[in-house]
Structures are given as structure tokens and as C-alpha cells.
Backbone as ProteinMPNN parsed JSONL, in Angstrom:
{"seq_chain_A": "MINKLIKKELKFLNKKLFEYDISKPKKSVNGIVYTLYSDRLNLVEIGFAENKNILNNKLIQEKFILLDQKSGSLMELNILIETLKQLGVSLLNNKYFKYKNSYLRHLNTLGWPIGKSLYKQKLIRKKIII", "coords_chain_A": {"N_chain_A": [[48.542, 95.683, 73.334], [50.633, 97.18, 72.14], [52.69, 96.362, 73.81], [52.881, 93.624, 73.158], [53.784, 93.805, 70.529], [56.252, 95.068, 70.898], [57.582, 93.101, 72.435], [57.667, 91.061, 70.558], [59.34, 92.192, 68.592], [61.684, 92.491, 70.11], [62.328, 89.799, 70.635], [62.898, 88.971, 68.053], [65.14, 90.618, 67.481], [66.946, 89.735, 69.462], [67.285, 87.098, 68.647], [68.583, 87.503, 66.172], [70.892, 88.867, 66.987], [72.286, 86.991, 68.541], [72.724, 84.884, 66.871], [75.077, 84.096, 65.753], [77.22, 81.471, 65.165], [79.427, 79.857, 67.087], [80.56, 77.386, 67.056], [81.238, 76.689, 64.471], [83.98, 77.5, 63.08], [85.272, 79.962, 60.834], [86.844, 79.03, 57.857], [90.189, 79.579, 57.036], [91.637, 80.496, 54.133], [94.499, 79.146, 52.778], [97.491, 80.185, 51.157], [99.526, 82.166, 49.102], [101.001, 85.107, 50.19], [101.931, 88.27, 48.954], [104.145, 90.854, 47.679], [104.193, 93.301, 45.265], [105.772, 95.452, 42.84], [105.553, 98.32, 40.782], [107.562, 99.965, 38.68], [107.12, 101.799, 36.698], [104.633, 102.976, 37.331], [105.082, 103.641, 39.92], [103.926, 102.249, 42.05], [102.95, 100.13, 44.752], [101.86, 96.867, 45.305], [99.944, 94.903, 47.44], [99.001, 91.582, 48.112], [97.106, 88.483, 47.693], [97.375, 85.144, 46.664], [96.086, 82.027, 45.605], [97.68, 79.981, 44.639], [100.913, 79.272, 43.085], [100.721, 79.409, 40.306], [98.652, 81.225, 39.746], [99.786, 83.549, 40.772], [102.061, 83.783, 39.094], [100.812, 84.175, 36.579], [99.631, 86.638, 37.06], [101.899, 88.254, 37.368], [102.978, 88.144, 34.781], [100.921, 89.247, 33.178], [100.406, 91.839, 34.245], [102.825, 93.126, 34.439], [104.377, 93.645, 36.767], [106.923, 93.798, 39.312], [108.066, 91.219, 41.296], [108.553, 91.576, 44.637], [108.73, 90.164, 47.08], [107.576, 87.112, 48.641], [105.53, 84.951, 50.652], [104.241, 82.09, 52.418], [100.871, 82.262, 53.422], [97.694, 83.542, 54.62], [94.408, 84.523, 53.504], [93.141, 85.914, 55.471], [95.249, 87.159, 56.8], [95.998, 89.098, 54.915], [93.669, 90.695, 54.902], [93.68, 91.647, 57.548], [96.063, 93.091, 57.502], [95.421, 95.099, 55.63], [93.399, 96.529, 56.998], [94.912, 97.418, 59.177], [96.825, 99.05, 57.911], [95.144, 101.049, 56.928], [94.352, 102.209, 59.338], [96.775, 103.252, 60.098], [97.007, 105.33, 58.397], [97.629, 105.033, 55.731], [96.88, 105.557, 52.417], [94.973, 103.572, 50.492], [94.497, 102.251, 47.235], [91.867, 100.678, 45.705], [91.953, 98.81, 47.762], [94.413, 97.467, 47.687], [96.603, 98.652, 46.404], [99.181, 101.112, 46.735], [100.868, 104.28, 46.701], [104.402, 104.405, 46.332], [106.298, 104.798, 49.226], [108.886, 105.27, 51.564], [108.203, 105.159, 54.272], [105.797, 103.727, 54.266], [106.647, 101.218, 53.407], [108.25, 100.597, 55.563], [106.285, 100.289, 57.51], [105.023, 97.971, 56.503], [107.142, 96.153, 56.731], [107.542, 96.143, 59.517], [105.147, 95.017, 60.31], [105.507, 92.449, 59.502], [105.159, 91.692, 56.878], [106.022, 90.372, 53.675], [108.544, 92.076, 52.025], [110.977, 92.144, 50.804], [114.374, 93.072, 49.887], [115.275, 94.367, 47.66], [113.887, 96.596, 46.538], [114.297, 98.771, 48.251], [117.066, 99.151, 48.001], [117.219, 99.791, 45.247], [115.925, 102.285, 45.159], [117.666, 103.849, 46.728], [119.985, 103.793, 45.15], [119.098, 105.115, 42.825], [118.568, 107.663, 43.895], [121.147, 108.468, 44.634], [122.387, 108.62, 42.148], [120.948, 110.669, 40.883], [121.473, 112.885, 42.489]], "CA_chain_A": [[48.856, 95.557, 71.919], [51.973, 97.705, 71.907], [53.623, 95.494, 74.538], [53.08, 92.412, 72.371], [54.595, 94.18, 69.377], [57.607, 95.314, 71.392], [58.149, 91.803, 72.804], [57.924, 90.336, 69.321], [60.519, 92.809, 67.993], [62.837, 92.163, 70.953], [62.671, 88.405, 70.379], [63.523, 88.938, 66.737], [66.474, 91.214, 67.589], [67.785, 88.826, 70.249], [67.607, 85.954, 67.809], [69.554, 87.937, 65.172], [72.142, 89.234, 67.639], [72.976, 85.836, 69.081], [72.663, 83.826, 65.884], [76.433, 83.735, 65.349], [77.541, 80.125, 65.611], [80.839, 79.756, 67.437], [81.036, 76.022, 66.818], [81.721, 76.568, 63.094], [84.931, 78.566, 62.762], [85.445, 80.211, 59.407], [88.099, 78.499, 57.351], [91.114, 80.542, 56.476], [92.205, 79.948, 52.909], [95.953, 79.291, 52.744], [98.07, 80.398, 49.837], [100.744, 82.974, 49.057], [100.875, 86.553, 50.307], [103.029, 88.8, 48.158], [104.282, 92.286, 47.456], [104.63, 93.607, 43.906], [106.12, 96.852, 42.621], [105.573, 98.795, 39.404], [108.459, 101.11, 38.578], [106.501, 102.749, 35.772], [103.561, 103.691, 38.025], [105.535, 103.892, 41.285], [102.909, 101.665, 42.925], [103.207, 98.872, 45.437], [100.64, 96.082, 45.458], [99.951, 93.802, 48.393], [97.928, 90.708, 47.675], [97.01, 87.079, 48.061], [97.097, 84.215, 45.566], [95.877, 80.681, 46.135], [98.805, 79.122, 44.269], [101.971, 79.951, 42.325], [100.29, 79.652, 38.926], [97.885, 82.475, 39.733], [100.75, 84.641, 40.971], [102.865, 83.91, 37.872], [99.965, 84.798, 35.55], [99.473, 88.05, 37.424], [103.168, 88.924, 37.066], [103.132, 88.239, 33.332], [99.902, 90.124, 32.603], [100.405, 93.228, 34.726], [104.185, 93.649, 34.359], [104.869, 94.075, 38.064], [108.117, 93.119, 39.799], [107.816, 90.546, 42.574], [109.54, 91.929, 45.653], [108.878, 89.029, 47.986], [106.361, 86.333, 48.866], [105.611, 83.925, 51.691], [102.955, 81.419, 52.581], [100.01, 82.989, 54.338], [96.267, 83.354, 54.417], [93.614, 85.681, 53.104], [92.857, 86.666, 56.686], [96.424, 88.001, 57.043], [95.887, 90.24, 54.012], [92.593, 91.568, 55.371], [94.139, 92.309, 58.768], [97.059, 94.074, 57.091], [94.736, 96.221, 54.986], [92.76, 97.321, 58.055], [95.967, 98.053, 59.955], [97.378, 100.137, 57.103], [94.158, 102.137, 56.914], [94.43, 102.876, 60.629], [98.042, 103.976, 60.136], [96.899, 106.486, 57.517], [98.062, 104.725, 54.367], [95.733, 105.611, 51.511], [95.01, 102.429, 49.589], [93.661, 102.291, 46.041], [91.248, 99.36, 45.51], [92.345, 97.972, 48.904], [95.639, 96.692, 47.523], [97.678, 99.437, 45.822], [99.48, 102.408, 47.32], [102.049, 104.927, 46.149], [105.617, 104.025, 47.039], [106.923, 105.673, 50.214], [109.707, 104.48, 52.477], [107.493, 104.954, 55.543], [104.808, 102.67, 54.072], [107.361, 99.945, 53.397], [108.659, 100.322, 56.948], [105.094, 99.74, 58.17], [104.869, 96.587, 56.049], [108.22, 95.364, 57.317], [107.254, 96.018, 60.942], [104.0, 94.122, 60.463], [105.901, 91.102, 59.096], [104.753, 91.419, 55.499], [107.218, 90.192, 52.84], [108.815, 93.198, 51.124], [112.262, 91.977, 50.133], [115.367, 94.141, 50.088], [115.686, 94.936, 46.383], [113.262, 97.894, 46.263], [114.966, 99.781, 49.053], [118.369, 99.397, 47.385], [117.007, 100.47, 43.975], [115.607, 103.688, 45.411], [118.89, 104.508, 47.181], [120.881, 103.937, 44.004], [118.557, 106.185, 41.963], [118.761, 108.963, 44.552], [122.574, 108.827, 44.566], [122.714, 108.98, 40.758], [120.313, 111.946, 40.571], [122.112, 113.963, 43.275]], "C_chain_A": [[50.278, 96.018, 71.63], [53.013, 96.828, 72.605], [53.9, 94.21, 73.768], [53.98, 92.681, 71.172], [56.054, 94.39, 69.785], [58.287, 93.991, 71.752], [58.529, 90.996, 71.562], [59.193, 90.865, 68.639], [61.775, 92.481, 68.795], [63.275, 90.712, 70.754], [63.402, 88.269, 69.043], [64.955, 89.478, 66.8], [67.428, 90.309, 68.367], [68.218, 87.629, 69.424], [68.683, 86.329, 66.788], [70.911, 88.254, 65.808], [72.95, 88.018, 68.082], [72.948, 84.633, 68.141], [74.041, 83.333, 65.467], [76.818, 82.406, 65.975], [79.042, 79.993, 65.835], [81.393, 78.381, 67.086], [81.584, 75.819, 65.405], [82.699, 77.7, 62.787], [85.085, 78.722, 61.252], [86.819, 79.716, 58.975], [88.927, 79.622, 56.747], [91.786, 79.89, 55.269], [93.711, 80.211, 52.918], [96.438, 79.42, 51.32], [99.36, 81.173, 49.961], [100.364, 84.438, 49.237], [102.117, 87.159, 49.657], [103.014, 90.312, 48.133], [104.852, 92.475, 46.062], [104.931, 95.091, 43.794], [106.107, 97.159, 41.129], [106.423, 100.058, 39.355], [107.842, 102.2, 37.715], [105.445, 103.601, 36.472], [103.941, 104.115, 39.436], [104.497, 103.418, 42.309], [103.414, 100.376, 43.546], [101.869, 98.171, 45.587], [100.876, 95.003, 46.503], [98.798, 92.89, 48.015], [98.063, 89.286, 48.155], [96.704, 86.273, 46.803], [96.995, 82.81, 46.149], [97.002, 79.716, 45.774], [99.784, 79.91, 43.399], [101.564, 80.25, 40.89], [99.526, 80.963, 38.804], [98.825, 83.666, 39.872], [101.6, 84.85, 39.719], [102.069, 84.557, 36.747], [99.79, 86.284, 35.809], [100.741, 88.832, 37.083], [103.342, 89.136, 35.572], [102.172, 89.273, 32.748], [100.077, 91.587, 32.999], [101.785, 93.871, 34.761], [104.641, 94.308, 35.663], [106.125, 93.281, 38.399], [107.78, 92.495, 41.14], [108.923, 90.914, 43.542], [109.799, 90.768, 46.596], [107.529, 88.346, 48.139], [106.598, 85.4, 50.038], [104.264, 83.232, 51.774], [102.159, 82.159, 53.652], [98.558, 82.751, 54.01], [95.605, 84.661, 53.995], [93.292, 86.547, 54.312], [94.021, 87.603, 57.026], [96.364, 89.266, 56.186], [94.825, 91.207, 54.504], [92.992, 92.322, 56.64], [95.165, 93.384, 58.428], [96.404, 95.303, 56.481], [94.081, 97.118, 56.032], [93.788, 98.067, 58.89], [96.571, 99.231, 59.196], [96.428, 101.318, 57.03], [94.214, 102.918, 58.216], [95.723, 103.67, 60.782], [98.057, 105.169, 59.186], [97.402, 106.262, 56.107], [96.829, 104.739, 53.472], [95.887, 104.513, 50.456], [94.061, 102.654, 48.413], [93.155, 100.876, 45.801], [91.667, 98.341, 46.571], [93.578, 97.118, 48.675], [96.801, 97.463, 46.922], [97.917, 100.684, 46.66], [100.741, 102.96, 46.674], [103.257, 104.56, 46.986], [106.054, 105.14, 47.976], [107.724, 104.785, 51.15], [108.973, 104.176, 53.776], [106.456, 103.837, 55.418], [105.483, 101.293, 54.059], [107.883, 99.592, 54.788], [107.496, 99.751, 57.739], [104.914, 98.267, 57.793], [105.916, 95.68, 56.684], [107.972, 95.125, 58.809], [106.124, 95.036, 61.197], [104.293, 92.702, 59.974], [105.477, 90.719, 57.698], [106.002, 91.278, 54.639], [107.413, 91.366, 51.886], [110.127, 93.048, 50.372], [113.182, 93.15, 50.397], [115.677, 94.892, 48.799], [115.122, 96.335, 46.145], [113.975, 99.006, 47.01], [116.308, 100.149, 48.433], [118.224, 100.144, 46.057], [116.748, 101.951, 44.186], [116.838, 104.452, 45.878], [119.841, 104.767, 46.023], [120.394, 105.062, 43.095], [118.777, 107.552, 42.583], [120.216, 109.404, 44.469], [122.964, 109.247, 43.158], [122.151, 110.36, 40.427], [121.022, 113.106, 41.281], [123.492, 114.229, 42.833]], "O_chain_A": [[51.037, 95.323, 70.954], [54.088, 96.58, 72.059], [55.042, 93.752, 73.73], [54.841, 91.866, 70.843], [56.972, 93.941, 69.098], [59.451, 93.786, 71.408], [59.569, 90.339, 71.522], [60.02, 90.084, 68.167], [62.826, 92.22, 68.21], [64.472, 90.43, 70.71], [64.391, 87.545, 68.928], [65.874, 88.876, 66.244], [68.582, 90.137, 67.976], [69.369, 87.197, 69.488], [69.606, 85.547, 66.56], [71.955, 87.945, 65.235], [74.178, 88.028, 68.0], [73.128, 83.495, 68.575], [74.157, 82.254, 64.885], [76.745, 82.247, 67.194], [79.826, 80.016, 64.887], [82.592, 78.244, 66.842], [82.326, 74.865, 65.17], [82.292, 78.749, 62.288], [85.034, 77.749, 60.5], [87.822, 79.957, 59.646], [88.415, 80.492, 56.043], [92.428, 78.847, 55.393], [94.147, 81.354, 53.048], [95.869, 78.839, 50.395], [100.192, 80.88, 50.82], [99.505, 84.953, 48.521], [103.219, 86.628, 49.792], [102.036, 90.96, 48.505], [105.873, 91.88, 45.715], [104.407, 95.895, 44.564], [106.584, 96.368, 40.316], [106.055, 101.089, 39.917], [108.026, 103.389, 37.978], [105.364, 104.807, 36.238], [103.206, 104.864, 40.079], [104.229, 104.097, 43.3], [104.195, 99.636, 42.948], [100.869, 98.79, 45.949], [101.874, 94.284, 46.461], [97.728, 93.368, 47.638], [98.976, 88.927, 48.899], [95.878, 86.673, 45.982], [97.728, 82.452, 47.071], [97.258, 78.753, 46.497], [99.525, 81.053, 43.024], [102.013, 81.241, 40.314], [99.736, 81.723, 37.858], [98.677, 84.669, 39.174], [101.833, 85.993, 39.324], [102.6, 85.405, 36.03], [99.8, 87.09, 34.879], [100.664, 89.947, 36.566], [103.804, 90.194, 35.143], [102.569, 90.085, 31.912], [99.911, 92.477, 32.165], [101.901, 95.053, 35.082], [105.219, 95.395, 35.652], [106.361, 92.214, 37.832], [107.262, 93.173, 42.028], [110.091, 90.608, 43.306], [110.949, 90.429, 46.877], [106.484, 88.911, 47.815], [107.742, 85.095, 50.374], [103.265, 83.732, 51.258], [102.709, 82.619, 54.652], [98.224, 81.868, 53.22], [96.176, 85.745, 54.119], [93.183, 87.768, 54.197], [93.798, 88.721, 57.491], [96.642, 90.365, 56.666], [95.054, 92.416, 54.523], [92.676, 93.503, 56.787], [95.138, 94.471, 59.005], [96.794, 96.43, 56.785], [94.197, 98.341, 55.957], [93.567, 99.217, 59.271], [96.802, 100.292, 59.776], [96.865, 102.469, 57.067], [94.133, 104.146, 58.21], [95.76, 104.657, 61.518], [99.019, 105.937, 59.173], [97.582, 107.224, 55.359], [95.856, 104.029, 53.728], [96.811, 104.534, 49.643], [92.961, 103.181, 48.581], [93.964, 99.953, 45.701], [91.725, 97.143, 46.295], [93.784, 96.137, 49.39], [97.92, 96.95, 46.932], [96.983, 101.249, 47.228], [101.574, 102.21, 46.165], [103.158, 104.42, 48.205], [106.167, 106.295, 47.565], [107.297, 103.682, 51.491], [109.094, 103.08, 54.324], [106.255, 103.078, 56.367], [104.963, 100.33, 54.622], [107.948, 98.417, 55.148], [107.678, 98.839, 58.545], [104.682, 97.421, 58.658], [105.607, 94.571, 57.121], [108.176, 94.015, 59.3], [106.142, 94.304, 62.187], [103.414, 91.841, 60.027], [105.44, 89.535, 57.366], [106.967, 92.01, 54.858], [106.559, 91.63, 51.039], [110.361, 93.76, 49.395], [112.798, 94.112, 51.061], [116.288, 95.959, 48.848], [115.823, 97.185, 45.597], [114.226, 100.072, 46.447], [116.65, 101.329, 48.348], [119.02, 101.037, 45.766], [117.296, 102.785, 43.465], [117.04, 105.595, 45.468], [120.434, 105.841, 45.929], [121.196, 105.878, 42.642], [119.133, 108.5, 41.884], [120.494, 110.585, 44.256], [123.792, 110.143, 42.99], [122.818, 111.146, 39.754], [121.149, 114.192, 40.715], [124.162, 115.1, 43.388]]}, "name": "protein", "num_of_chains": 1, "seq": "MINKLIKKELKFLNKKLFEYDISKPKKSVNGIVYTLYSDRLNLVEIGFAENKNILNNKLIQEKFILLDQKSGSLMELNILIETLKQLGVSLLNNKYFKYKNSYLRHLNTLGWPIGKSLYKQKLIRKKIII"}
């Protein structure tokens, strides 16, 4: 009786473990990957938009500054988020983080679009304050 139960459970587990279908690759949605910056909140946002209209609406509504953008996929964003977590970057809602030069260096090293304007703005502010 117990052997039959164990065999039944093992068959069920084997079926669930090997149910993944390799023949159907998951589609990667292509669009725009971007980096935004809020001077007021000192936050950087990394994200994905399916088209330029969505990105433009986001810029208008949330009053962020677009640092840079490039064509990319949602999978790229997810991989970047996991990589940043492993590097110790604390993300808010999986897309925002406080501005730090080291975090932007990580993004630049990983090939994420960050632009050059933010780095120059911070240098100029530091020189004026000092």
C-alpha cells in the first residue's frame, strides 16, 4: 500500500519536474529600455516601455529627466535588475534607486544606457558648492 502511494507521488513529481517544454521558447518583448533621473528626489529609474508614446507619457506625468534610451527587451531589464541586486544595489519597487556614482558605473559597465549629462551635472554642482 505504501509502495503504491510512493510510486504514485514519484510519477506526479517526475511529470511536474520535466513538464517544461523546450520546443516553445518564450517570446521576448522588444521595445525601449531607458534610464530616467529625478533631481528633486535624487532617484534613478531603470525601465522598459513598449513604444515611444508610453515613454513620453511617463516623462510628462512623472516629471523625470530622460538620461538615455536604446532598443531592448524586457528580458534585458529583468537580467539587469537581478544583477544589480547581486551587486548590492538596493532597489525600490525593482526599478528605482538612490543616485550614486558607483551605481551608474555598474549600469555603464553592464551596457545599460545612462547618457553623459547626469555625470556632468553632478560634477558641476560639486564644484559650485566647494
